KOLDOLUM-747619 format. One record per atom (N, C-alpha, C, CB): residue in three letters; x, y, z. Coordinates in steps of 0.02 Angstrom, whole numbers, padded with zeros to 5 digits, always signed. Glycine has a CB too. Example, Ala and Ser with C-alpha at 12.3 -4.5 7.8 and 13.67 -1.06 7.14 Angstrom:
2
ala+00660-00284+00390ala+00615-00225+00390ala+00660-00165+00390ala+00565-00224+00452ser+00642-00112+00354ser+00684-00053+00357ser+00645+00002+00394ser+00704-00030+00286
REM end
This chain:
262
met+01266-03362-00655met+01270-03310-00707met+01285-03241-00677met+01206-03308-00746thr+01314-03240-00618thr+01327-03176-00586thr+01378-03134-00625thr+01353-03187-00515glu+01421-03166-00666glu+01471-03128-00703glu+01443-03098-00768glu+01529-03172-00718his+01383-03116-00786his+01353-03092-00849his+01308-03033-00834his+01314-03148-00885arg+01320-02977-00868arg+01284-02916-00853arg+01222-02906-00895arg+01330-02858-00862arg+01218-02937-00954arg+01160-02928-00998arg+01132-02997-01015arg+01178-02888-01062ile+01079-03016-00983ile+01052-03083-00990ile+00987-03081-01030ile+01040-03115-00921phe+00984-03124-01080phe+00923-03134-01119phe+00882-03188-01083phe+00939-03155-01194val+00822-03172-01062val+00781-03218-01022val+00724-03245-01065val+00754-03183-00959leu+00714-03310-01063leu+00657-03342-01096leu+00618-03380-01043leu+00680-03390-01153thr+00553-03368-01038thr+00513-03402-00987thr+00457-03442-01018thr+00485-03351-00937gly+00434-03492-00980gly+00380-03535-01002gly+00330-03549-00946gly+00407-03600-01029ala+00290-03599-00956ala+00233-03613-00911ala+00254-03625-00839ala+00195-03672-00936gly+00315-03651-00829gly+00338-03664-00761gly+00343-03602-00718gly+00404-03698-00763cys+00344-03543-00750cys+00344-03480-00712cys+00277-03467-00679cys+00362-03422-00758ser+00224-03492-00709ser+00157-03473-00687ser+00119-03528-00650ser+00117-03452-00745thr+00148-03587-00643thr+00113-03640-00607thr+00100-03621-00534thr+00152-03705-00611glu+00147-03583-00504glu+00138-03563-00435glu+00084-03508-00429glu+00204-03537-00406ser+00061-03483-00485ser+00005-03435-00485ser-00061-03471-00497ser+00015-03381-00539gly-00059-03537-00500gly-00120-03576-00509gly-00139-03590-00581gly-00176-03541-00476ile-00093-03576-00628ile-00106-03589-00699ile-00070-03654-00717ile-00081-03530-00744pro-00106-03706-00734pro-00073-03771-00749pro-00029-03767-00811pro-00126-03826-00758asp+00018-03814-00816asp+00060-03819-00876asp+00038-03878-00918asp+00134-03825-00857tyr+00068-03883-00978tyr+00047-03935-01025tyr+00088-03999-01020tyr+00053-03908-01095arg+00150-03994-00996arg+00196-04051-01004arg+00221-04076-00936arg+00256-04030-01046asp+00241-04141-00936asp+00268-04171-00875asp+00344-04162-00874asp+00250-04246-00872ile+00377-04192-00824ile+00449-04181-00816ile+00490-04211-00873ile+00472-04210-00750asp+00459-04255-00913asp+00494-04283-00971asp+00482-04242-01034asp+00472-04354-00982gly+00443-04189-01028gly+00427-04148-01085gly+00370-04174-01128gly+00488-04141-01127ser+00336-04226-01104ser+00280-04254-01142ser+00215-04220-01122ser+00275-04330-01129trp+00165-04223-01166trp+00101-04193-01153trp+00067-04226-01093trp+00055-04197-01214lys+00043-04187-01046lys+00003-04213-00991lys-00069-04223-01011lys+00007-04166-00931arg-00089-04189-01064arg-00158-04184-01083arg-00163-04178-01158arg-00193-04124-01048gln-00223-04171-01183gln-00233-04162-01255gln-00198-04099-01279gln-00309-04159-01271arg-00172-04102-01340arg-00139-04043-01369arg-00187-03984-01371arg-00113-04059-01440pro-00159-03923-01365pro-00202-03863-01368pro-00237-03857-01436pro-00160-03799-01355ile-00286-03814-01438ile-00324-03804-01500ile-00278-03780-01556ile-00381-03754-01489glu-00294-03799-01618glu-00255-03779-01675glu-00293-03725-01715glu-00239-03839-01720tyr-00254-03686-01751tyr-00281-03628-01786tyr-00333-03646-01839tyr-00225-03590-01817arg-00317-03693-01883arg-00362-03706-01939arg-00430-03731-01916arg-00330-03757-01986pro-00435-03781-01871pro-00501-03802-01848pro-00540-03744-01816pro-00495-03859-01799phe-00506-03702-01778phe-00540-03645-01746phe-00571-03600-01799phe-00492-03605-01702met-00534-03587-01852met-00556-03540-01903met-00609-03570-01950met-00498-03517-01943thr-00609-03636-01960thr-00652-03665-02011thr-00712-03702-01984thr-00613-03712-02052asp-00712-03721-01920asp-00765-03762-01893asp-00802-03725-01837asp-00737-03829-01866pro-00864-03705-01848pro-00902-03668-01797pro-00909-03706-01731pro-00970-03652-01823leu-00915-03773-01734leu-00923-03811-01672leu-00858-03812-01632leu-00945-03883-01688thr-00801-03815-01667thr-00737-03811-01632thr-00730-03743-01599thr-00678-03823-01681arg-00752-03691-01634arg-00749-03623-01606arg-00794-03618-01545arg-00770-03572-01659ala-00853-03646-01549ala-00899-03644-01492ala-00870-03681-01432ala-00968-03674-01510arg-00840-03739-01445arg-00809-03778-01391arg-00753-03737-01358arg-00781-03845-01417tyr-00712-03705-01399tyr-00657-03665-01371tyr-00684-03610-01326tyr-00614-03635-01427trp-00732-03570-01352trp-00754-03512-01314trp-00796-03532-01253trp-00795-03466-01359ala-00831-03589-01256ala-00867-03612-01197ala-00818-03629-01141ala-00911-03673-01214arg-00767-03666-01158arg-00716-03685-01108arg-00679-03623-01083arg-00666-03735-01137ser-00665-03577-01129ser-00629-03516-01110ser-00672-03471-01066ser-00607-03479-01171leu-00737-03469-01079leu-00781-03429-01037leu-00776-03451-00964leu-00854-03436-01062val-00776-03516-00954val-00772-03543-00885val-00701-03534-00858val-00792-03617-00884gly-00651-03551-00898gly-00582-03548-00875gly-00557-03478-00859gly-00538-03579-00925trp-00584-03428-00894trp-00561-03360-00884trp-00572-03335-00813trp-00595-03314-00933arg-00624-03360-00781arg-00639-03335-00713arg-00579-03347-00667arg-00701-03370-00685ser-00546-03404-00674ser-00487-03418-00633ser-00425-03385-00662ser-00476-03493-00627phe-00416-03393-00727phe-00357-03366-00761phe-00351-03291-00752phe-00358-03384-00835gly-00407-03256-00759gly-00406-03184-00755gly-00391-03157-00685gly-00471-03157-00776arg-00396-03200-00634arg-00381-03179-00565arg-00310-03197-00544arg-00431-03210-00517ala-00273-03233-00586ala-00206-03256-00566ala-00161-03196-00551ala-00175-03300-00622ala-00119-03204-00500ala-00074-03150-00479ala-00001-03172-00489ala-00087-03131-00405ala+00042-03124-00499ala+00113-03137-00507ala+00141-03171-00445ala+00151-03072-00521asn+00189-03215-00455asn+00219-03252-00400asn+00293-03235-00391asn+00210-03328-00410ala+00328-03274-00350ala+00398-03258-00334ala+00443-03259-00395ala+00424-03308-00283thr+00428-03302-00443thr+00469-03304-00504thr+00464-03238-00542thr+00447-03362-00550his+00402-03216-00553his+00393-03153-00590his+00427-03095-00554his+00318-03138-00599his+00420-03092-00488his+00449-03037-00450his+00525-03039-00451his+00423-03037-00378ala+00554-03099-00448ala+00627-03105-00451ala+00654-03080-00518ala+00649-03178-00439leu+00620-03097-00572leu+00642-03075-00638leu+00632-03000-00647leu+00605-03113-00693thr+00582-02972-00614thr+00574-02899-00615thr+00632-02866-00580thr+00507-02879-00582arg+00654-02894-00523arg+00712-02866-00488arg+00774-02869-00532arg+00724-02903-00422leu+00782-02924-00569leu+00839-02931-00613leu+00838-02876-00667leu+00840-03001-00646glu+00779-02862-00695glu+00774-02809-00745glu+00790-02741-00715glu+00703-02808-00775arg+00762-02727-00656arg+00773-02662-00625arg+00846-02650-00606arg+00729-02655-00564ala+00882-02705-00595ala+00954-02700-00580ala+00995-02690-00644ala+00978-02762-00543gly+00961-02688-00701gly+00997-02677-00764gly+01032-02739-00790gly+01046-02623-00756arg+01009-02798-00768arg+01045-02860-00786arg+01015-02895-00846arg+01046-02907-00727thr+00958-02874-00871thr+00927-02909-00926thr+00926-02865-00989thr+00855-02930-00907ser+00934-02898-01046ser+00927-02863-01110ser+00854-02864-01133ser+00972-02894-01164leu+00820-02920-01120leu+00751-02928-01140leu+00724-02991-01106leu+00743-02933-01217leu+00660-02990-01090leu+00626-03050-01066leu+00575-03071-01119leu+00591-03038-00997val+00584-03131-01146val+00538-03158-01195val+00499-03214-01161val+00576-03185-01259thr+00433-03208-01160thr+00393-03259-01126thr+00349-03296-01175thr+00350-03227-01072gln+00345-03361-01165gln+00299-03403-01204gln+00230-03403-01172gln+00326-03475-01209asn+00223-03373-01114asn+00159-03372-01079asn+00114-03317-01107asn+00170-03362-01003val+00049-03325-01096val+00001-03277-01123val-00038-03243-01066val-00048-03312-01171asp-00011-03245-01005asp-00048-03222-00947asp-00033-03151-00925asp-00035-03268-00890gly+00019-03120-00952gly+00034-03051-00933gly+00061-03043-00863gly-00026-03010-00941leu+00082-03096-00830leu+00102-03091-00760leu+00171-03060-00751leu+00101-03160-00729his+00214-03064-00801his+00278-03029-00795his+00265-02954-00791his+00324-03045-00856gln+00221-02928-00833gln+00205-02857-00831gln+00169-02839-00766gln+00161-02837-00891ala+00126-02884-00742ala+00092-02872-00678ala+00141-02865-00621ala+00042-02928-00664ala+00197-02901-00626ala+00249-02897-00574ala+00293-02836-00581ala+00292-02960-00575gly+00287-02801-00637gly+00326-02740-00647gly+00379-02743-00701gly+00359-02723-00584ser+00387-02800-00734ser+00435-02803-00790ser+00410-02760-00848ser+00446-02877-00813arg+00455-02726-00881arg+00437-02681-00935arg+00467-02703-01002arg+00459-02611-00919gln+00525-02732-01001gln+00557-02752-01063gln+00538-02825-01078gln+00636-02745-01059val+00476-02833-01103val+00446-02899-01112val+00419-02905-01183val+00390-02911-01060ile+00431-02962-01214ile+00397-02981-01276ile+00353-03041-01261ile+00447-02996-01334asp+00288-03033-01273asp+00241-03089-01265asp+00243-03129-01330asp+00168-03063-01248leu+00287-03177-01333leu+00300-03213-01396leu+00237-03241-01427leu+00351-03268-01384his+00194-03269-01384his+00133-03301-01408his+00070-03259-01397his+00125-03368-01374gly+00080-03195-01383gly+00022-03150-01375gly-00003-03148-01303gly-00033-03171-01420arg-00063-03119-01295arg-00093-03109-01229arg-00166-03131-01231arg-00088-03035-01207leu-00186-03170-01181leu-00254-03194-01177leu-00302-03141-01152leu-00257-03255-01132asp-00277-03086-01126asp-00322-03034-01101asp-00344-02986-01157asp-00288-02995-01046arg-00330-03005-01219arg-00354-02967-01277arg-00384-03015-01328arg-00296-02926-01308val-00431-02990-01367val-00460-03028-01422val-00452-02987-01486val-00536-03044-01409ile-00453-03022-01543ile-00441-02988-01606ile-00486-03017-01660ile-00368-02993-01626cys-00512-02974-01704cys-00551-02998-01761cys-00503-03018-01816cys-00601-02942-01786met-00513-03077-01843met-00468-03102-01894met-00482-03072-01963met-00474-03177-01897ala-00536-03034-01970ala-00552-03001-02033ala-00528-02929-02034ala-00627-03004-02047cys-00553-02888-01987cys-00536-02817-01988cys-00478-02801-01941cys-00596-02775-01968arg-00455-02849-01902arg-00397-02843-01856arg-00411-02796-01798arg-00337-02819-01894his-00474-02780-01785his-00490-02740-01726his-00474-02779-01663his-00564-02718-01726ser-00436-02749-01618ser-00415-02781-01556ser-00447-02746-01497ser-00338-02781-01550ser-00466-02784-01447ser-00498-02754-01388ser-00483-02796-01326ser-00574-02748-01398arg-00498-02769-01268arg-00486-02803-01205arg-00532-02864-01198arg-00496-02755-01146arg-00510-02913-01161arg-00549-02974-01151arg-00610-02961-01108arg-00506-03028-01120gly-00606-02915-01060gly-00661-02905-01012gly-00729-02895-01045gly-00646-02847-00969pro-00736-02846-01090pro-00801-02836-01123pro-00823-02896-01165pro-00799-02774-01168trp-00775-02930-01197trp-00792-02990-01236trp-00818-03044-01189trp-00729-03016-01274gln-00787-03053-01131gln-00809-03102-01083gln-00880-03086-01060gln-00761-03104-01023gln-00894-03024-01047gln-00961-03005-01026gln-01013-03019-01081gln-00963-02930-01007his-00994-03007-01143his-01039-03020-01199his-01052-03095-01205his-01009-02993-01265leu-01000-03136-01199leu-01009-03208-01201leu-01056-03231-01146leu-00941-03244-01193glu-01047-03205-01086glu-01089-03226-01030glu-01162-03204-01040glu-01061-03197-00965ser-01171-03144-01068ser-01240-03120-01079ser-01277-03163-01129ser-01239-03048-01102leu-01241-03191-01177leu-01272-03233-01229leu-01278-03306-01208leu-01233-03228-01293asn-01242-03326-01155asn-01239-03396-01135asn-01245-03402-01060asn-01173-03429-01160gly-01301-03378-01034gly-01311-03374-00962gly-01300-03438-00924gly-01379-03349-00947ser-01324-03495-00951ser-01318-03558-00915ser-01245-03581-00911ser-01359-03611-00950trp-01203-03561-00958trp-01133-03580-00957trp-01093-03538-00907trp-01102-03573-01027ser-01115-03477-00896ser-01076-03432-00854ser-01075-03453-00781ser-01103-03362-00860thr-01120-03496-00761thr-01121-03520-00692thr-01090-03589-00683thr-01193-03521-00666met-01065-03617-00738met-01034-03683-00733met-00967-03680-00698met-01025-03713-00803asp-00949-03735-00667asp-00884-03741-00636asp-00849-03801-00665asp-00890-03746-00558ala-00783-03797-00672ala-00744-03852-00702ala-00672-03845-00680ala-00750-03853-00779pro-00634-03900-00680pro-00562-03896-00664pro-00527-03850-00713pro-00530-03966-00666val-00480-03811-00687val-00443-03765-00730val-00392-03804-00772val-00407-03710-00689ala-00378-03778-00830ala-00330-03808-00877ala-00282-03753-00899ala-00366-03841-00938pro-00229-03770-00935pro-00181-03718-00955pro-00212-03663-00998pro-00124-03750-00993asp-00182-03604-00993asp-00198-03548-01037asp-00272-03529-01038asp-00176-03563-01107gly-00302-03527-00979gly-00371-03503-00973gly-00423-03552-00998gly-00378-03441-01010asp-00404-03614-01008asp-00450-03666-01030asp-00483-03697-00968asp-00414-03720-01072ala-00536-03736-00979ala-00569-03772-00925ala-00589-03840-00951ala-00631-03733-00897asp-00586-03891-00908asp-00601-03959-00929asp-00676-03972-00929asp-00566-04010-00883leu-00708-03951-00982leu-00779-03966-00993leu-00783-04023-01044leu-00819-03903-01016glu-00805-04081-01022glu-00806-04138-01067glu-00877-04166-01073glu-00758-04193-01042ala-00888-04203-01127ala-00952-04238-01139ala-01012-04191-01137ala-00961-04294-01088leu-01003-04130-01162leu-01057-04081-01164leu-01074-04066-01237leu-01038-04016-01126asp-01134-04043-01247asp-01156-04023-01314asp-01142-03948-01322asp-01233-04039-01325phe-01094-03932-01364phe-01074-03862-01373phe-01112-03829-01430phe-00999-03857-01386ser-01156-03866-01463ser-01190-03839-01522ser-01236-03780-01506ser-01229-03894-01556gly-01259-03775-01444gly-01302-03720-01425gly-01266-03659-01398gly-01352-03743-01375phe-01200-03664-01393phe-01161-03608-01366phe-01156-03554-01420phe-01090-03631-01343val-01172-03492-01402val-01173-03438-01450val-01107-03400-01449val-01232-03389-01435val-01073-03399-01507val-01011-03362-01514val-01026-03299-01555val-00954-03405-01548pro-01022-03241-01526pro-01038-03180-01564pro-00985-03165-01617pro-01044-03120-01517asp-01006-03130-01669asp-00960-03107-01721asp-00929-03041-01700asp-00996-03100-01789cys-00880-03020-01738cys-00849-02954-01726cys-00903-02900-01732cys-00792-02940-01777pro-00910-02858-01682pro-00962-02806-01685pro-00950-02754-01739pro-00968-02772-01618arg-00890-02750-01765arg-00874-02701-01816arg-00886-02726-01887arg-00802-02679-01810cys-00867-02790-01900cys-00870-02813-01969cys-00903-02881-01977cys-00801-02815-01998gly-00920-02914-01922gly-00950-02980-01926gly-00901-03037-01935gly-00998-02982-01982gly-00836-03022-01927gly-00785-03073-01935gly-00778-03119-01875gly-00719-03041-01950ile-00732-03167-01881ile-00719-03215-01827ile-00673-03183-01775ile-00687-03280-01855val-00694-03186-01713val-00653-03159-01658val-00614-03216-01625val-00698-03122-01605lys-00552-03203-01613lys-00505-03253-01586lys-00467-03221-01528lys-00456-03280-01641pro-00447-03260-01478pro-00402-03231-01428pro-00338-03208-01463pro-00386-03282-01371asp-00309-03155-01440asp-00250-03127-01473asp-00187-03164-01451asp-00243-03051-01456val-00188-03229-01464val-00132-03273-01448val-00116-03316-01509val-00148-03318-01386val-00056-03342-01510val-00034-03385-01565val-00055-03457-01551val+00043-03380-01575phe-00101-03482-01591phe-00122-03552-01585phe-00071-03597-01620phe-00192-03561-01616phe-00074-03662-01604phe-00036-03711-01642phe-00057-03706-01715phe-00047-03783-01614gly-00009-03706-01760gly-00024-03698-01831gly-00019-03626-01855gly-00092-03724-01846glu-00011-03579-01809glu+00001-03509-01826glu+00076-03494-01818glu-00042-03462-01782ser+00096-03440-01848ser+00166-03418-01841ser+00170-03358-01793ser+00195-03398-01910val+00225-03356-01756val+00239-03298-01715val+00251-03238-01761val+00301-03311-01667pro+00221-03181-01747pro+00233-03121-01789pro+00308-03108-01797pro+00198-03060-01760ser+00328-03093-01857ser+00400-03088-01872ser+00435-03034-01832ser+00410-03075-01946trp+00399-02979-01817trp+00432-02925-01780trp+00452-02947-01710trp+00386-02864-01776arg+00413-02991-01680arg+00431-03015-01613arg+00497-03054-01616arg+00374-03058-01583his+00501-03098-01665his+00562-03139-01672his+00622-03094-01689his+00553-03192-01727thr+00613-03046-01733thr+00668-03001-01752thr+00694-02962-01692thr+00646-02953-01806gln+00647-02936-01651gln+00667-02898-01592gln+00702-02943-01541gln+00606-02865-01560ala+00677-03004-01533ala+00707-03050-01486ala+00778-03069-01508ala+00664-03113-01479met+00787-03083-01572met+00853-03102-01596met+00902-03044-01590met+00849-03125-01669gly+00879-02983-01600gly+00923-02926-01591gly+00947-02920-01519gly+00887-02863-01611ala+00901-02931-01471ala+00920-02928-01401ala+00967-02984-01382ala+00858-02930-01356leu+00955-03044-01409leu+00998-03101-01395leu+01069-03088-01420leu+00971-03165-01427ala+01075-03058-01479ala+01141-03045-01507ala+01181-02997-01463ala+01134-03016-01577glu+01146-02952-01428glu+01180-02903-01386glu+01189-02926-01314glu+01141-02838-01386ser+01168-02987-01299ser+01171-03013-01230ser+01236-03052-01218ser+01111-03058-01216asp+01251-03062-01154asp+01309-03101-01135asp+01292-03174-01124asp+01340-03072-01072ala+01229-03189-01107ala+01208-03256-01090ala+01132-03261-01096ala+01232-03276-01019met+01108-03323-01093met+01036-03336-01097met+01014-03376-01036met+01017-03374-01163leu+00958-03357-01007leu+00929-03393-00951leu+00859-03416-00969leu+00927-03347-00888val+00848-03482-00964val+00782-03512-00976val+00750-03527-00909val+00788-03577-01020val+00688-03504-00899val+00654-03515-00836val+00586-03547-00848val+00646-03448-00797gly+00577-03608-00823gly+00512-03640-00825gly+00488-03660-00894gly+00462-03595-00796ser+00534-03679-00938ser+00514-03701-01005ser+00552-03763-01024ser+00526-03645-01056ser+00516-03812-01052ser+00548-03872-01079ser+00577-03860-01148ser+00498-03930-01081leu+00559-03803-01179leu+00582-03785-01246leu+00562-03836-01299leu+00658-03778-01245met+00509-03873-01286met+00487-03923-01335met+00456-03890-01397met+00436-03970-01303val+00430-03829-01388val+00402-03792-01444val+00458-03754-01479val+00345-03744-01421his+00461-03758-01545his+00517-03730-01581his+00522-03655-01573his+00512-03747-01655ser+00466-03620-01563ser+00468-03548-01557ser+00512-03525-01499ser+00398-03520-01548gly+00520-03566-01448gly+00565-03551-01393gly+00633-03583-01401gly+00535-03571-01328tyr+00633-03645-01424tyr+00695-03683-01432tyr+00744-03649-01479tyr+00680-03754-01458arg+00718-03614-01530arg+00763-03583-01579arg+00809-03531-01548arg+00723-03552-01635tyr+00788-03501-01491tyr+00832-03452-01459tyr+00890-03485-01423tyr+00792-03409-01411ala+00878-03544-01396ala+00934-03582-01367ala+00983-03603-01421ala+00907-03644-01329leu+00956-03625-01478leu+01000-03642-01534leu+01041-03582-01557leu+00958-03670-01593ala+01007-03525-01561ala+01041-03464-01584ala+01095-03443-01534ala+00991-03407-01593ala+01080-03448-01469ala+01130-03431-01418ala+01191-03476-01424ala+01100-03437-01348ala+01180-03540-01436ala+01236-03586-01444ala+01278-03568-01505ala+01211-03658-01450arg+01245-03550-01560arg+01282-03530-01620arg+01322-03467-01609arg+01233-03520-01679leu+01297-03423-01566leu+01331-03360-01550leu+01382-03369-01494leu+01281-03307-01531asp+01390-03430-01472asp+01438-03447-01418asp+01422-03410-01353asp+01509-03430-01440lys+01357-03406-01338lys+01335-03376-01275lys+01311-03432-01228lys+01279-03323-01287pro+01333-03432-01166pro+01312-03486-01121pro+01237-03484-01107pro+01351-03481-01055val+01208-03543-01101val+01136-03549-01087val+01127-03586-01021val+01099-03587-01145ala+01089-03558-00976ala+01072-03589-00912ala+00997-03599-00909ala+01097-03547-00852ala+00975-03648-00871ala+00903-03662-00865ala+00884-03679-00794ala+00882-03719-00912val+00828-03652-00772val+00795-03673-00710val+00729-03704-00731val+00786-03613-00659asn+00724-03770-00725asn+00664-03804-00750asn+00658-03872-00716asn+00667-03812-00827leu+00597-03889-00697leu+00584-03955-00670leu+00578-04005-00727leu+00519-03955-00626gly+00627-04049-00735gly+00625-04098-00788gly+00669-04080-00847gly+00554-04108-00812arg+00668-04122-00897arg+00713-04113-00953arg+00689-04058-01000arg+00721-04178-00992thr+00736-04031-01036thr+00720-03982-01088thr+00747-04009-01155thr+00750-03912-01072arg+00720-03982-01207arg+00744-04000-01274arg+00815-03978-01286arg+00698-03971-01327ala+00838-03929-01246ala+00905-03901-01255ala+00955-03925-01202ala+00902-03826-01254asp+00941-03980-01169asp+00986-04003-01117asp+01058-04010-01142asp+00962-04070-01089his+01067-04030-01203his+01135-04040-01231his+01171-03973-01243his+01131-04079-01295leu+01135-03918-01240leu+01164-03852-01252leu+01180-03815-01188leu+01119-03811-01295leu+01156-03840-01131leu+01157-03801-01069leu+01226-03801-01036leu+01106-03827-01021ala+01247-03742-01015ala+01308-03736-00974ala+01292-03748-00901ala+01340-03667-00984leu+01229-03736-00882leu+01207-03745-00812leu+01134-03762-00813leu+01221-03681-00769lys+01115-03811-00772lys+01044-03828-00765lys+01027-03840-00692lys+01026-03890-00808ile+00974-03809-00669ile+00949-03819-00601ile+00880-03849-00606ile+00949-03752-00559glu+00871-03911-00585glu+00806-03944-00587glu+00770-03932-00521glu+00813-04020-00602ala+00736-03876-00518ala+00701-03857-00456ala+00646-03808-00475ala+00750-03825-00403ala+00601-03796-00428ala+00547-03748-00439ala+00576-03679-00451ala+00497-03747-00379ala+00549-03644-00499ala+00578-03580-00519ala+00572-03528-00464ala+00544-03554-00581gly+00515-03525-00429gly+00504-03473-00380gly+00554-03473-00324gly+00435-03479-00352thr+00561-03529-00290thr+00608-03532-00234thr+00679-03525-00257thr+00599-03598-00197thr+00696-03552-00315thr+00764-03547-00341thr+00784-03476-00356thr+00772-03590-00403leu+00742-03440-00393leu+00759-03372-00412leu+00754-03324-00353leu+00714-03349-00469ala+00706-03336-00308ala+00700-03293-00250ala+00764-03297-00207ala+00639-03312-00207ala+00794-03356-00204ala+00855-03365-00165ala+00916-03337-00204ala+00866-03438-00148ala+00917-03347-00270ala+00974-03327-00309ala+00975-03252-00324ala+00976-03366-00374leu+00915-03222-00325leu+00910-03151-00344leu+00873-03111-00291leu+00873-03144-00411pro+00894-03114-00228pro+00858-03077-00176pro+00856-03003-00190pro+00889-03090-00109asp+00911-02976-00215asp+00915-02905-00231asp+00939-02894-00302asp+00960-02868-00183ala+00949-02951-00340ala+00976-02948-00408ala+01042-02910-00409ala+00926-02915-00456
REM end
């Protein structure tokens, strides 16, 4: 894509695996593990909510320490060279911004923030994490294998005693400020992304199988706009039939070699 000056970049979980954050899917695009939590059960079932926050309390310790890797830094160099129109990420880890990227849309939100679903008050995750730990001391010392998106594999435990605090402002349900399965991506994010895609010369997919429609639709849109789509991804993608170029390799080493100075 050296001849294209304005590239629309879409990234997925494969960007962050080298930072120690696991992904959900295998090289065939199938689930490696149980599907992520869904919006309606989280909102309607207190035990589901307790299970989510207990696992997240443990998982956050690792997730919150993750650092940007070679993929994130290579894409930052590409932006600084003026080669990108926008970077849209399906990840919720904020690592593109940690690496220095500025023109970023967090399509599915950010796990380092929480939001009340009643009054919409939003705040940083750090104080919420401390509050969770203060109310659930025995859970805060637990250890468990890390899972995608700040989750942890805590199984066969009784979550009924886990205390989930309400919103301190209105008593509403507090949720991570991310898009769960069953939720819609905020329309402004999609509108801004589509505007950038329309003004781009090409699209680059990095570390995403595009199995989720919220990302796949941009590949479809690029094809309709007759813009070439390239992908760097280990394994198949939902858009393989649309790709002008595909590199099946680890994103970090590939982009570090291809974009040493962007």
